[in-house]
C-alpha positions as CSV (number, residue, x, y, z in Angstrom):
1,M,-28.7,-13.2,59.4
2,A,-29.7,-15.7,62.1
3,G,-32.2,-15.5,65.0
4,I,-31.7,-17.0,68.4
5,T,-34.0,-19.5,70.1
6,L,-33.7,-20.5,73.8
7,K,-35.8,-23.4,75.0
8,G,-36.0,-24.1,78.7
9,V,-32.5,-23.0,79.5
10,R,-31.4,-23.5,83.1
11,K,-28.1,-22.8,84.9
12,A,-27.2,-23.0,88.6
13,F,-24.1,-22.3,90.5
14,G,-24.3,-24.5,93.5
15,S,-27.6,-23.9,95.2
16,T,-28.1,-20.6,93.4
17,V,-30.2,-20.8,90.2
18,A,-28.9,-18.0,87.9
19,V,-31.1,-18.8,84.9
20,D,-34.3,-20.6,85.5
21,S,-36.1,-22.3,82.6
22,V,-35.8,-19.4,80.2
23,T,-37.6,-19.7,76.8
24,L,-37.0,-16.8,74.5
25,E,-36.8,-15.9,70.8
26,V,-34.7,-13.2,69.3
27,R,-35.7,-12.3,65.8
28,D,-33.4,-12.1,62.8
29,G,-31.6,-8.8,62.6
30,E,-33.1,-7.2,65.7
31,L,-31.3,-5.4,68.5
32,F,-32.5,-7.2,71.6
33,F,-31.8,-6.1,75.2
34,L,-31.7,-8.2,78.4
35,L,-32.5,-5.8,81.2
36,G,-32.7,-6.3,85.0
37,P,-31.1,-5.6,88.3
38,S,-27.7,-6.9,89.4
39,G,-27.8,-10.6,90.0
40,C,-30.9,-11.3,87.9
41,G,-29.1,-13.7,85.5
42,K,-28.9,-11.5,82.4
43,T,-25.1,-11.8,82.0
44,T,-25.1,-15.5,82.7
45,L,-27.8,-15.9,80.0
46,L,-25.6,-14.0,77.5
47,R,-22.6,-16.1,78.4
48,I,-24.7,-19.2,77.7
49,I,-25.6,-17.9,74.3
50,A,-21.9,-17.2,73.6
51,G,-20.8,-20.7,74.9
52,F,-18.8,-19.5,77.8
53,E,-21.2,-21.2,80.2
54,A,-22.9,-24.6,79.6
55,P,-26.6,-24.9,80.5
56,E,-27.7,-27.8,82.7
57,A,-30.9,-28.1,80.8
58,G,-32.5,-26.6,77.6
59,R,-31.3,-25.8,74.1
60,I,-29.7,-22.9,72.3
61,V,-30.4,-22.6,68.5
62,I,-28.8,-20.0,66.3
63,G,-30.4,-19.8,62.9
64,D,-31.2,-23.5,62.2
65,E,-28.2,-24.9,64.1
66,D,-28.4,-26.3,67.6
67,V,-25.3,-24.9,69.3
68,T,-26.0,-26.1,72.8
69,R,-22.9,-28.2,73.0
70,L,-20.7,-26.3,70.6
71,P,-17.6,-24.4,71.9
72,P,-17.6,-20.6,71.6
73,E,-15.2,-20.5,68.6
74,K,-17.6,-22.7,66.5
75,R,-20.8,-20.6,67.2
76,R,-19.8,-17.7,64.9
77,T,-20.7,-15.1,67.5
78,G,-18.9,-11.8,68.1
79,M,-18.5,-10.6,71.7
80,V,-18.0,-7.1,73.0
81,F,-16.9,-7.2,76.7
82,Q,-17.6,-4.6,79.4
83,N,-13.9,-3.9,79.8
84,Y,-13.2,-4.0,76.0
85,A,-10.5,-6.7,76.5
86,L,-8.1,-5.2,73.9
87,W,-4.5,-6.4,73.7
88,P,-2.4,-3.6,75.1
89,H,0.8,-4.6,73.2
90,M,-1.0,-4.6,69.8
91,T,-2.0,-1.6,67.6
92,V,-5.6,-0.9,66.9
93,A,-5.3,-2.6,63.5
94,E,-3.6,-5.7,65.0
95,N,-6.4,-6.0,67.6
96,V,-9.0,-6.0,64.9
97,D,-7.0,-8.3,62.7
98,F,-6.4,-10.9,65.5
99,G,-9.6,-12.9,65.0
100,L,-9.1,-13.1,61.2
101,K,-5.5,-14.3,61.8
102,V,-6.8,-17.1,64.1
103,R,-9.2,-18.1,61.3
104,R,-6.2,-18.3,58.9
105,L,-7.5,-15.9,56.3
106,S,-5.1,-14.6,53.7
107,A,-3.1,-11.5,54.4
108,A,-4.9,-9.5,51.6
109,E,-8.4,-10.4,52.8
110,R,-7.4,-9.6,56.4
111,H,-6.1,-6.2,55.4
112,D,-9.3,-5.4,53.5
113,R,-11.7,-6.6,56.1
114,T,-9.7,-4.8,58.9
115,A,-9.7,-1.6,57.0
116,A,-13.5,-1.9,56.3
117,A,-14.3,-2.6,60.0
118,L,-12.2,0.4,61.2
119,K,-13.9,2.6,58.7
120,A,-17.4,1.4,59.8
121,V,-16.6,2.5,63.4
122,R,-14.8,5.7,62.2
123,M,-11.5,4.6,63.6
124,Q,-9.5,4.3,60.4
125,D,-7.2,7.2,61.3
126,Y,-6.2,5.5,64.6
127,A,-5.1,2.2,63.1
128,R,-1.5,2.5,64.3
129,R,-2.2,3.6,67.8
130,R,-2.2,1.4,70.8
131,P,-5.2,1.1,73.2
132,N,-3.7,3.1,75.9
133,Q,-3.5,6.1,73.5
134,L,-7.3,6.0,73.0
135,S,-10.2,7.4,75.0
136,G,-12.8,5.1,76.4
137,G,-15.2,5.7,73.6
138,Q,-12.5,5.1,71.0
139,Q,-11.6,1.8,72.7
140,Q,-15.2,0.8,72.6
141,R,-15.3,1.4,68.9
142,V,-12.2,-0.8,68.4
143,A,-13.9,-3.6,70.4
144,L,-17.0,-3.3,68.2
145,A,-14.8,-3.4,65.0
146,R,-13.0,-6.5,66.3
147,A,-16.3,-8.3,67.0
148,L,-17.8,-7.3,63.6
149,V,-14.8,-8.0,61.4
150,I,-15.2,-11.8,61.7
151,E,-18.7,-11.4,60.2
152,P,-20.5,-13.2,63.0
153,R,-24.1,-14.5,62.8
154,V,-24.8,-12.9,66.2
155,L,-23.3,-9.9,68.1
156,L,-23.3,-10.1,71.9
157,L,-22.6,-7.1,74.0
158,D,-22.1,-7.2,77.8
159,E,-22.9,-3.8,79.3
160,P,-20.7,-2.1,76.6
161,L,-21.3,1.4,77.8
162,S,-21.0,1.1,81.6
163,N,-17.4,2.4,81.7
164,L,-18.1,5.6,79.7
165,D,-19.1,9.0,81.0
166,A,-22.7,10.3,80.4
167,R,-21.8,12.3,77.2
168,L,-19.9,9.4,75.6
169,R,-22.7,6.9,76.5
170,S,-25.2,9.1,74.6
171,E,-22.9,9.2,71.6
172,M,-22.2,5.4,71.6
173,R,-25.9,4.5,72.0
174,A,-26.5,6.1,68.6
175,E,-23.3,4.5,67.2
176,I,-24.1,1.0,68.3
177,R,-27.6,1.3,67.0
178,R,-26.2,2.5,63.6
179,L,-23.7,-0.2,63.3
180,C,-26.2,-3.0,64.1
181,S,-28.7,-1.6,61.7
182,E,-26.2,-1.2,58.8
183,A,-24.8,-4.7,59.4
184,A,-28.3,-6.1,59.7
185,I,-27.0,-8.4,62.4
186,T,-28.9,-10.1,65.2
187,S,-27.6,-8.5,68.4
188,V,-28.2,-9.2,72.1
189,C,-27.1,-6.6,74.7
190,V,-27.1,-6.9,78.4
191,T,-27.6,-3.8,80.6
192,H,-29.1,-2.5,83.8
193,D,-29.4,1.0,82.4
194,Q,-33.1,1.6,81.6
195,T,-32.5,4.7,79.4
196,E,-30.0,2.6,77.3
197,A,-32.5,-0.2,76.7
198,L,-35.5,2.1,76.1
199,S,-33.6,4.3,73.6
200,M,-31.8,1.5,71.6
201,A,-33.7,-1.7,71.7
202,D,-36.1,-3.1,69.0
203,R,-37.4,-5.3,71.8
204,L,-36.3,-6.1,75.4
205,A,-36.8,-8.7,78.1
206,V,-37.0,-7.7,81.8
207,M,-35.4,-10.4,84.0
208,R,-35.9,-11.1,87.7
209,E,-34.3,-13.8,89.8
210,G,-33.3,-15.9,86.7
211,R,-36.6,-15.6,85.0
212,I,-38.0,-13.4,82.2
213,V,-41.0,-11.5,83.5
214,Q,-41.9,-9.5,80.4
215,V,-40.9,-9.2,76.7
216,G,-41.9,-6.6,74.2
217,R,-41.1,-3.3,72.5
218,P,-39.7,-0.7,74.8
219,R,-42.8,1.5,74.5
220,D,-45.1,-1.3,75.2
221,V,-43.2,-2.6,78.3
222,Y,-42.8,0.9,79.7
223,Q,-46.4,2.0,79.1
224,R,-48.1,-1.3,79.8
225,P,-46.1,-3.2,82.4
226,E,-47.6,-6.6,83.2
227,N,-46.7,-6.6,86.9
228,R,-45.6,-4.4,89.8
229,F,-41.9,-5.4,89.5
230,V,-41.7,-4.2,85.8
231,A,-43.6,-1.0,86.5
232,D,-41.3,-0.2,89.4
233,F,-38.0,-1.2,87.8
234,L,-38.5,0.4,84.4
235,G,-38.7,4.1,85.2
236,E,-40.5,5.8,88.1
237,T,-44.2,5.4,88.8
238,N,-46.9,6.1,91.4
239,F,-48.6,3.1,93.0
240,I,-52.1,3.7,94.3
241,S,-54.2,1.0,95.9
242,A,-57.8,0.7,94.7
243,E,-60.9,-1.5,94.7
244,V,-62.9,-2.5,91.6
245,K,-66.5,-1.0,91.7
246,G,-67.6,-2.0,88.2
247,A,-67.2,-1.3,84.5
248,E,-68.7,1.4,82.3
249,A,-68.2,2.4,78.6
250,G,-65.1,0.1,78.3
251,E,-63.5,1.5,81.4
252,L,-62.8,-0.1,84.8
253,V,-64.3,2.0,87.6
254,L,-62.2,1.9,90.8
255,H,-62.4,3.4,94.2
256,A,-59.1,4.8,95.6
257,P,-58.4,6.9,98.7
258,M,-58.6,10.2,96.7
259,G,-61.9,9.2,95.0
260,E,-63.0,7.5,91.8
261,V,-60.4,6.3,89.3
262,R,-61.1,5.1,85.8
263,A,-58.8,2.9,83.7
264,R,-58.9,2.1,80.0
265,G,-56.9,-0.1,77.6
266,L,-57.0,-3.1,79.9
267,R,-55.3,-6.4,79.2
268,E,-57.4,-9.5,78.9
269,D,-56.0,-10.9,82.1
270,T,-56.7,-7.8,84.1
271,P,-58.9,-8.7,87.1
272,R,-62.4,-7.2,87.0
273,S,-63.0,-7.5,90.8
274,G,-61.3,-7.2,94.1
275,N,-58.3,-5.1,95.3
276,L,-55.9,-3.9,92.7
277,T,-53.0,-1.5,92.3
278,C,-52.9,1.4,89.9
279,S,-49.6,2.4,88.3
280,I,-49.5,6.0,87.0
281,R,-46.2,7.5,85.6
282,P,-45.2,10.9,86.8
283,E,-45.3,12.3,83.3
284,A,-48.9,11.2,82.8
285,W,-50.3,13.8,85.2
286,R,-51.5,17.1,83.9
287,I,-51.8,20.2,86.1
288,E,-55.0,21.9,85.0
289,G,-55.0,25.1,87.0
290,D,-54.6,26.6,90.5
291,G,-57.7,25.2,92.2
292,S,-61.5,25.2,91.8
293,A,-61.5,27.3,88.6
294,V,-61.6,24.1,86.5
295,A,-64.8,22.2,86.3
296,P,-64.6,18.6,87.7
297,A,-63.8,15.9,85.2
298,V,-63.1,12.1,85.1
299,N,-59.8,11.4,86.9
300,T,-59.4,14.9,88.2
301,W,-58.5,15.6,91.8
302,N,-57.4,18.5,94.1
303,G,-53.9,18.5,95.5
304,R,-51.4,20.5,97.5
305,L,-47.8,21.0,96.4
306,I,-45.5,19.6,99.1
307,D,-42.2,20.0,97.4
308,T,-40.7,20.9,94.0
309,A,-37.4,20.6,92.2
310,Y,-36.6,22.6,89.1
311,H,-34.5,20.7,86.4
312,G,-34.6,23.2,83.6
313,E,-36.7,21.4,80.9
314,A,-38.9,19.8,83.6
315,G,-40.1,20.3,87.2
316,R,-40.5,17.3,89.6
317,H,-43.2,17.9,92.1
318,E,-44.3,16.1,95.2
319,V,-48.1,16.5,95.6
320,E,-50.5,15.4,98.3
321,L,-54.0,14.5,97.0
322,D,-57.2,14.1,99.0
323,G,-57.2,10.9,101.0
324,D,-53.6,11.3,102.1
325,V,-52.2,10.0,98.8
326,T,-48.7,11.4,97.9
327,I,-47.7,11.3,94.2
328,H,-44.8,12.5,92.1
329,V,-45.6,14.6,89.0
330,L,-43.3,15.5,86.2
331,E,-44.2,18.9,84.5
332,A,-42.6,19.8,81.1
333,N,-41.6,23.4,80.7
334,P,-42.6,24.0,84.4
335,R,-44.1,27.1,85.8
336,D,-42.7,28.8,88.9
337,R,-44.7,27.1,91.7
338,M,-44.7,27.6,95.4
339,R,-44.8,25.0,98.2
340,G,-48.3,24.8,99.7
341,Q,-49.9,25.8,96.4
342,S,-53.2,24.3,95.5
343,L,-53.2,22.3,92.3
344,R,-55.8,20.4,90.2
345,L,-54.5,17.3,88.6
346,H,-55.8,15.1,85.8
347,V,-54.7,11.8,84.3
348,D,-56.2,10.2,81.2
349,P,-57.8,6.8,81.9
350,A,-55.6,5.3,79.2
351,D,-52.5,6.2,81.3
352,V,-53.8,4.3,84.4
353,V,-52.3,0.8,84.4
354,V,-54.1,-1.7,86.5
355,L,-52.0,-4.4,88.3
356,A,-53.2,-7.3,90.4
357,D,-52.1,-7.1,94.0
């Protein structure tokens, strides 16, 4: 195995800075995701790791080797492209074997390694077919086998699931996760799909305008975003403006339009005064009853149901709180609710994330 270290990597195309002084460490054997909106620099950064783009500044180290100036073929990386890039005139087995042939391995070793790679991706029964005889998911498996058969130090994946339908994407998420785990290979995957990154990654980095704005485990980044951009990009949230009034029992006491808000589990750099923004995920809200029957409690407010959408396993509600604050609430196993209905909503202080304005 081999980790990846990027130190001050920069890349510009004319006056546009695609990657801006990125420093990052990907640990040995982990499945790491680069996540961000289109044009944020994530694919350019992946291509720099692969050697397809040369950085203007900075270093790329794989394992203990500085590969900054090495060509792609000498970096021992395997690449899975968005469009699969399979040779249409070759069979599945020939596509997988191609990289081994270029490396001048013996026919016997090529045969054994190709067979093992196809078995690993469960495509051994399709070895004699051509790519146009395969489904999108099957072509993706062949592309993975072709990348893994050369036994790379690092596996790089450029939006590998974007061309698949929803059902196949779900299947291939589990498949890629399994293959990377079994191979114990350091892997970097680029995506703009939040569900893909949250469900697959060991850790992820959120990028914006060529820079990395937060790195961490999916759960940590989702539940504790460090800024408004990450909170807004990674899933849905409610932003509520508030002013700090003080601290009590380890909680920050805030004043918001609908009343007092308490927040717990603050970061060390969370401001303790001034104007702030609270981020509260829709699923963090709890509907406690139908009005005044529930005694007041911390972070509990009255609201009115403006609109609701039934999604089977969940209901998505639009609720107006006192102070003309409109929020979105996600209710699991939802009750049958009527527009205009009075609601009483509660949120745990630990689910209130405080962001600096």
